[in-house]
C-alpha positions as CSV (number, residue, x, y, z in Angstrom):
1,M,-28.3,-3.5,3.4
2,V,-26.0,-6.2,2.4
3,S,-27.2,-9.7,3.1
4,V,-25.2,-12.8,4.0
5,S,-24.3,-14.8,0.9
6,Q,-23.4,-18.4,0.4
7,S,-19.9,-19.5,-0.8
8,D,-19.1,-22.3,-3.2
9,T,-19.2,-24.8,-0.3
10,G,-22.7,-23.7,0.7
11,A,-21.6,-22.2,4.0
12,D,-22.9,-18.8,5.0
13,V,-20.3,-16.1,4.5
14,A,-20.6,-12.6,6.1
15,P,-20.0,-9.8,3.7
16,P,-16.7,-7.9,3.9
17,R,-16.6,-4.9,6.2
18,C,-15.3,-1.4,5.4
19,P,-11.8,-1.0,7.0
20,R,-12.7,2.6,7.9
21,C,-16.2,2.5,9.4
22,G,-17.0,-1.2,9.7
23,H,-20.2,-1.2,7.6
24,P,-20.9,-4.2,5.4
25,V,-19.5,-3.6,1.8
26,A,-21.4,-4.6,-1.4
27,W,-18.4,-6.0,-3.3
28,A,-19.8,-6.3,-6.8
29,A,-19.8,-3.1,-8.9
30,N,-18.4,-1.0,-6.0
31,P,-15.8,1.4,-7.3
32,A,-14.7,2.3,-3.7
33,R,-14.0,-1.3,-2.5
34,P,-12.7,-2.4,-0.1
35,F,-14.4,0.7,1.4
36,C,-18.2,1.1,1.6
37,S,-18.1,4.6,0.0
38,I,-16.0,7.1,-1.8
39,G,-16.1,9.2,1.5
40,C,-14.5,6.4,3.5
41,Q,-11.9,5.9,0.8
42,L,-11.0,9.6,0.8
43,I,-10.8,9.8,4.6
44,D,-8.4,6.8,4.5
45,L,-6.3,8.4,1.7
46,G,-6.1,11.6,3.8
47,D,-4.8,9.7,6.7
48,W,-2.0,8.2,4.6
49,L,-1.2,11.6,3.1
50,D,-1.1,13.2,6.6
51,E,1.3,10.4,7.6
52,R,-1.0,9.1,10.3
53,Y,-0.2,5.6,9.2
54,R,3.4,4.7,9.6
55,L,5.4,1.6,8.7
56,P,8.1,0.5,11.2
57,G,11.6,1.1,10.1
58,P,14.7,3.2,10.8
59,P,14.3,6.9,11.1
60,V,14.4,8.9,7.9
61,G,17.8,10.2,7.2
62,A,19.6,7.5,9.2
63,S,22.5,5.8,7.5
64,P,21.7,2.5,5.8
65,P,22.6,-0.8,7.5
66,A,26.1,-2.1,6.7
67,E,24.6,-5.0,4.7
68,L,22.9,-2.5,2.3
69,E,26.0,-0.4,2.0
70,A,27.9,-3.5,0.8
71,L,25.3,-4.1,-2.0
72,E,25.6,-0.5,-3.4
73,P,27.7,-0.2,-6.5
74,T,30.9,1.7,-6.1
75,R,30.9,5.2,-7.6
76,G,33.7,6.6,-9.5
77,G,35.6,6.0,-12.8
78,D,33.8,5.7,-16.1
79,S,31.0,3.5,-14.8
80,D,28.3,5.9,-16.0
81,P,26.7,4.2,-19.1
82,K,25.4,7.6,-20.3
83,S,28.8,9.3,-20.5
84,P,30.4,9.4,-24.0
85,R,33.4,7.2,-24.5
86,G,36.7,8.8,-25.0
87,A,35.5,12.2,-23.9
C-alpha cells in the first residue's frame, strides 16, 4: 500500500491515483506510471486504439475551414524542390 508522503513544504500530500482504476500509484521506479500497473496501462491503450476516446473537432473528411485553406501553399508550376531543373 502506498502511504501519504510529505512535500517540500511539510504538508501531507496524497499519492497520485491511477487514471484507469483509481488505486494509489507508487511513482518512483514504476515503469507503468501514471498507471498503477502494466495491466491498467494496456487497457487504456486498447481504449485509445479502439477509438473509445475522442477529441472534439470537425468530422473526418470534412473540408478544412477557410482560414486553413488560405494558409496552404498553392500547388502548381515548378514549386517542387525535388524536381530537376530544366527537365
